[in-house]
C-alpha positions in Angstrom: 2.1 30.7 7.7 -1.4 31.2 7.3 -2.9 27.6 8.3 -6.1 28.5 7.1 -5.4 28.8 3.6 -3.2 25.9 3.8 -6.0 23.7 5.1 -8.7 25.7 2.4 -6.4 24.5 -0.6 -5.8 21.2 0.7 -9.3 20.0 1.4 -10.5 21.8 -2.0 -8.3 19.6 -3.9 -9.0 16.5 -1.5 -12.6 17.4 -2.0 -12.6 17.5 -5.9 -10.0 15.2 -7.0 -11.1 12.6 -4.8 -13.9 10.3 -4.5 -15.7 9.3 -1.6 -17.0 6.3 -2.1 -17.5 3.3 0.0 -14.7 1.3 -2.1 -12.2 3.8 -2.0 -12.7 4.1 2.2 -12.4 0.6 2.7 -8.9 0.0 3.2 -7.8 2.9 4.6 -6.5 2.8 8.5 -8.0 4.6 11.2 -5.4 7.2 11.5 -6.0 7.5 7.6 -10.0 8.3 7.8 -10.0 10.5 11.3 -7.1 12.7 9.3 -9.4 12.9 6.4 -12.2 13.6 9.0 -10.6 16.1 11.0 -9.4 17.9 7.8 -12.5 18.3 6.4 -14.4 19.2 9.8 -13.8 23.1 9.4 -12.3 26.0 11.6 -12.4 23.4 14.6 -7.8 23.4 14.7 -6.6 20.5 12.5 -3.6 20.5 13.3 -4.2 21.3 17.5 -6.6 18.4 17.7 -4.9 15.6 15.3 -2.7 14.9 18.2 -4.6 14.5 21.0 -7.4 12.4 19.4 -4.6 10.0 17.7 -3.2 9.8 21.0 -6.6 8.7 22.3 -7.5 6.4 19.9 -3.7 4.3 20.0 -4.7 4.1 24.1 -8.6 3.1 24.1 -8.0 0.8 20.7 -4.2 0.3 20.5 -1.5 1.1 18.4 -2.3 -2.1 15.3 -5.5 -0.8 15.2 -5.4 2.8 15.3 -2.7 2.6 11.9 -2.9 -0.7 10.4 -5.2 -1.1 7.0 -8.3 -3.5 7.3 -7.0 -6.1 5.4 -3.4 -5.8 7.3 -5.8 -6.7 10.6 -7.7 -9.4 8.6 -4.6 -10.8 7.5 -2.9 -10.7 10.9 -6.2 -12.9 12.3 -6.0 -15.4 9.3 -2.7 -16.8 9.3 -0.2 -16.9 12.7 2.4 -15.2 13.2 4.1 -18.0 14.8 4.2 -21.7 13.7 2.5 -24.2 15.1 5.0 -26.6 16.8 4.4 -30.3 18.1 4.3 -30.9 21.9 7.3 -32.8 22.4 8.8 -34.4 25.4 10.7 -31.9 27.4 13.9 -33.1 29.0 14.0 -33.6 32.9 17.6 -34.0 34.8 18.0 -35.8 38.0 20.7 -35.1 40.6 
């Protein structure tokens, strides 16, 4: 399999058929942005660099920061994941 020819075909289709404006890029996850960047970066070996780059980002930023879309992260920050429970008195047993 010739990785260079496959990469060339993918990048040509991506550049020709996809509009790289802020609106299109705004809700992509960091994973998606790194994937596009590494694909378009050139002959530095997309396959060989991808796994260590994503691993380093996961270790540094956390899994949710790498794979979740910005809208998912914002939604998680706005709405609490656990409902608030009113303080209830605790029962204490005495022997």
